[in-house]
C-alpha positions in Angstrom: 70.9 107.7 122.4 68.9 107.4 119.2 67.9 104.0 117.9 69.2 102.9 114.5 66.3 102.4 112.2 66.3 99.7 109.6 65.6 101.9 106.5 68.4 104.2 107.6 70.8 101.3 107.9 69.8 99.9 104.5 70.3 103.4 102.9 73.8 103.7 104.5 74.8 100.3 103.3 73.5 101.0 99.8 75.4 104.3 99.8 78.6 102.6 100.9 78.3 99.9 98.3 77.8 102.5 95.5 81.1 104.2 96.5 83.4 101.3 97.1 85.2 99.2 94.5 84.5 96.1 96.6 82.0 96.4 99.5 83.5 93.3 101.1 86.2 95.6 102.5 83.6 96.6 105.1 83.4 93.1 106.4 87.1 93.0 107.2 86.4 94.7 110.5 89.2 97.3 110.1 88.9 100.6 111.9 90.3 102.3 108.8 89.2 102.3 105.1 91.9 102.0 102.5 91.7 105.0 100.2 92.2 102.6 97.3 88.9 101.0 98.1 87.0 104.1 97.2 85.5 103.9 93.7 86.8 107.1 92.0 85.4 106.2 88.6 82.2 108.2 89.4 82.0 111.9 90.1 80.8 111.3 93.6 83.4 108.7 94.3 86.2 111.0 93.0 84.9 113.7 95.3 84.8 111.4 98.3 88.4 110.3 97.6 89.5 113.9 97.2 87.8 114.8 100.5 89.5 111.8 102.3 92.9 112.9 101.0 92.2 116.5 102.1 91.3 115.3 105.6 94.5 113.3 105.6 96.6 116.3 104.6 94.9 118.5 107.2 95.5 115.9 109.8 99.2 115.9 109.2 99.2 112.6 107.4 99.6 113.5 103.7 101.0 110.1 102.8 98.3 108.1 104.5 96.7 105.3 102.5 93.7 104.9 104.9 91.1 107.0 106.5 89.2 106.3 109.8 86.5 107.8 111.9 89.2 109.2 114.2 90.8 111.0 111.2 87.5 112.9 110.5 86.4 113.4 114.1 88.4 116.6 114.7 87.4 118.3 111.4 83.8 117.3 112.1 83.9 118.9 115.6 85.4 122.1 114.2 82.8 122.3 111.5 80.0 121.7 114.0 81.4 124.5 116.2 81.5 126.9 113.2 77.9 126.0 112.3 76.7 126.6 115.8 78.5 130.0 115.9 77.0 131.0 112.6 73.5 130.1 113.6 73.9 131.9 117.0 74.8 135.2 115.2 
């Protein structure tokens, strides 16, 4: 298991703060992030929100108002398997 390095953690927190309307939502301890918390007033935030909605639709939850690590786990595993097949060819 890899150790979490301070600079990486700080970079992740900064990234999250830049893409949320109110970063305090992270301190609530919920397993899911409300889609309404994503700051879609920037290009990158709008893309993140669009991606979250896409994942929700593909997961069979088109009306979902939240996204969680569980929601993205299956698409991430599929993408990883595609990438490993592409590099093996």
